[in-house]
Each structure stands twice: as C-alpha cells, then as structure tokens.
KOLDREN-10807 format. One record per atom (N, C-alpha, C): x, y, z. Coordinates in steps of 0.05 Angstrom, whole numbers, plus 5000, padded with zeros to 4 digits. Example, Ala and Ser with C-alpha at 12.3 -4.5 7.8 and 13.67 -1.06 7.14 Angstrom:
BEGIN
526448865156524649105156526449345156525749555142527349795143525850015157
// end
This chain:
BEGIN
138914251015137414431037134114431029132614301046129814351047128914571045125714601038124114871035123714991059123214831081123215021107125715021116128014961116130915061119131715261105130615291083130915551058129515731081127215691090125515971093126516021122127215851137128215931166130416151162132416011140135016231135134616451125132416531108132016661098131817001115132317201102131417431115127817471127127717541149125217551163123817321160125017061150124016781144121916791127122416951098120717011078121616841056120016781037121016591019118516670997119316710962117716660950117716410937115616290926115316050918117316000894117916240883119516200861122816110863123616140897126016130902126315810905124115660910123815310910124815230888123715380866124515220834127515100828129215210840132215120844133114820857131014770876130914510890128814400881126614430873124114260876122814230844122414050832121014050806118114260810116814120834114014250828114614480853115214710858115414880880113114950893110315020881108215080892106614870906107114590886105714310908107814310939110014340936112114330953111014480984111014770972110015000984107414881009105314810987102514691003103514491024104714341015104714041033106614191054108214321063109614431076107214601094106214781081104514841097101714741108101514481104099014261113101214221139103214151136105214081163105814231177105014491167105414671193108014791194109814761171112614841175113215181157110815171139110615421124107915571131108315891130105015971127105116111108103116151093102316271067101316561074102916711063102517001070101117161054102017071022100417231001101117000976099717030957099916910935103316850923104216620928107016620914108716690943108316780963109716830989108816651013111516561031110816391050112916511072112516451096114116501114114916171138117216211148117316031163115916031190114415791199112915841226115315811249114915931273117015961291116715771308118215571317118115291323116515311351116615571364115315601388111315641388111115701358108215771360106915491343103915531350102115341338101315401312102415241288101715341264098915361259097315191271094415271266092915541270093915711291092715891296094916121294097516081292099116311288099016461259099916661257100616881232101917091243104217231232104717451243103117681235104317931245103518131246103018281215101018451207100818541182103518641174105318841196107618971190109518761184110018551200111718351199111618221172108218201165108118041138109318251115108218511116109418681099112318721095113318691116116518701113117218471104116418271112117518011100116517931068114818061059114217981029116018261015116418471028117818641004120918591009121818431035124818351034124818151013122617931016123617750995123817920968122418050967122018130940125118380930125818580942127918730943130218620956130218430969133118360988133118481013134818361029135318431064135918781065134718831082134719111089135219271073133219251051132619491031130019571040127319461034125019591046125419731070123219941072122620091104120120071113119019961130116420011138116320351138113720431134112820751135110020711140109721051146106921141156105621001177103420911177102320821198103620491208104920331189106220101195108820231212110120391205112320491217111220581253109020671247107820801278107420491297105820321281105720051298107619971307110119961293112319731307113919941326113320231325114120421344112420411369109520181366108320181384106720431390106520611379105120841387101720811376101420601362098820571348097820271357096020261380094620031386093119841369091519971355089619911339090719781314090919551309091219331289090319471261091719481244091219601211090719401196089119341172089319151150091519221133092719461135093919491108097819521118099419401100102219431110102719631093104019821103105820061086109020041086109820041061112719961057114220061038116220231042117120341026119420181014119320150979121120120962122320260947124120120932125420320910124520260882122020170881120820170850117420150853116520110827113320140834112719890835110519860845109319570847106719610858104519420844101619470855100819280882099219400895098819240920097719020916099618820937098718540936097118440966094818280957093018180974094317990993093518041023093717781040092317551033093717371037092217121031091316941063092517081087091916991108089617111121089017391107087417631133086117751109084917911116083718101096085418391095086318501078087718701074090518651053091218841052093618871031095919001036098418951026101419041032101619301005101419561013102119740992105119840997106219800974108619850964109420120951110320320976110720630971113220680958113220740930115620800915117721060927119721060938121021230951124221200946125221370950129221310946129821230975129321000986129720851009132220911019134720971009137021051023136621331027135121531022134821741037132821761058131521521067129621511093131521531112130421661138132021621167130221371170131421181178130820861186132520771206131220601219132520431246131720171238133019951252131919701248130119721283127419591277125619531298125019241295124219171321123718831317120318851312119718581291117218491289117518221296115418101290114517801295116617591277117717681257118717561238121917591242123017781261125217921264126118211260128318301258128418591259127918671231127118871225126819071194127219281203127119471176128019711179124919901178125020101190122720261198123420511200121620741187123221001187122921021224124621231226124621351249122521511257122521551286119521691297120122031279122522111279121522351262121222351236122622131218120722091191118722061192117721871209114021811212113022011212113522141227111922461241111422581210113822641197113922831169112822641155112822361151111422231130108322301129107622241154104722171169103322481158104222671169103522971165103423051137105422981117105723041089103422891078102622661090099822471070097322541085097022641111094922751116094823041125095823271107096023551116093723681135091223561130090023751144089123571170090023281182089423171202087123071208085922961186083422871183083422561190084522411194085022191200086022081231083522011245084621941276087421811280087921631265090021441267092721601266092521741246095021871237095822101261092522261266093822501288094822281317093322071323093921971352097621881340098021771323100421701314102721921322101422181305104022411303104322491331101822561348101822601377103922441396103322161391104921981412108021941409108421961371111922031368112522261374111222521377112622761379114622781401113622691425115522661448117522521442118222441422120422241419122522371397121422541392123122731363124622921372126922881359129223071364128823291349128923611362128823791336130523771317132823711325134923771303134823561275134423321291133623111267131223231250129123301257126423321249127423591226128723811235130123961215131523921191133423691208135123511179134023401162132123251169130423111152128723301130127323461146125523731130127123871112129623851114131124101104132123871070132623661077133823481052131623311041129323281048126923181040125123441027125723691033124123891028120523851037121123861060118523831083118924031103119624221094120324461114116724541120115624561099113124711101111224511116111524171120110323991134111324061158114124071163114924121195114024351201113524531194112324841206109624741210107324601193105224551198104524431218106024181218105423951243106324091268108024211276109224411296106324551310104824641294102824811295101124691304100024481284098924261293098824061321100523991325101223911352100924121377102024321375101724571388098924651398097224631378094724721383093024531396093124221388092324011402093023951437094724101447095824131471095224281489
// end
C-alpha cells in the first residue's frame, strides 16, 4: 500500500509520518515528495492528510476544525477525540467567522500543536471523552465527533462565565434555540454544571 492510499483510507484521511515507517525507509522524505505531487497536504509537523481528488492541491486546505479533528484522530484513534467549545460551534454552523484555534477534547494531556499550513494551533482539552454528549458532524475531511448543542452551550458558558467573549456569546445564543431542556438538565446533573446551566439561562434571557 502506498502512502497516499494509506492516508486516503485512514480515519479523516489523516496520518502521522510515523505511520509510514512500516513501509518506507525514509518516511519523512516520502511524505514530502507526495506533498510536492499534490497527494498529501501537510497539516502540522509530522501530520499529513490526503488531498481530495476533486480539489486543487495548490490552494486546498481543510478547515481548522477538520484539521484539528484529523490530527487528534491520528493520535488517539477513530471516534475518540471530540471537537469542543468554539470548534464545535463552528461545525454546528453557528459561528460564521473562522477562528485560528482548533479545540478538541482528548483523553490525555498534550501541549498545543502549531499548524504548518496556517497561523494557529490545535489545543487539546483533557476531558473524559466517554462522558461528553457528542454526535457525528460533517467536516472537510469526513464525519467527526463534536459536542452536541447542549454540551457545547454548557462548555462555552462554563469557560466564559461572565460572557466577555463576543464569539462565545454569539455561539451560545445561536445554539440555545436548538437545545432540549431535558438534555441540558441531564448533562448539567451528571457533569456538575447545574450552576452553569442556571447562569446561562439567566444570561440568555437577559439578552432576549
């Protein structure tokens, strides 16, 4: 199997250079050669994704959210990482402005990773991903787990209790109409976010 085929078949089309060591004596050189040919796209140091055949490799790059999900999936495995916070808001399509940071929940501690193809970083948020309320949503690289509307609202409100960040407030207000009250109560109860839920209800009500 070639490196291009390996990437194309990988979850979210993303591989680590280390994954190529089993089939190439010089995996880094091979990955760079395939990047020059337009088969692979370099996301970050040591990470590449397959370029979809319908796109021009000279100009194409995946969204920040897709890139973050792809990198985290290559590290932790398929359907393990979960896009969270503002990245989840982006894939829910309630935050139209692109952001430079990809937020992804993972089951371990890891330092931020800088993108190679754009300004910005992937921020790995250590969470018990099995407890997050998540669903599969579409990204440029395929389906990826992201927190549901309810989980996203609670996470954003917990991270910004005063509502100081305009993007956070806009995302919460846009997602609020999609939230089911019973689901909010369930998540708040199991994740010790009852105070967060009470506060965000008050804040959303005051803005309406």
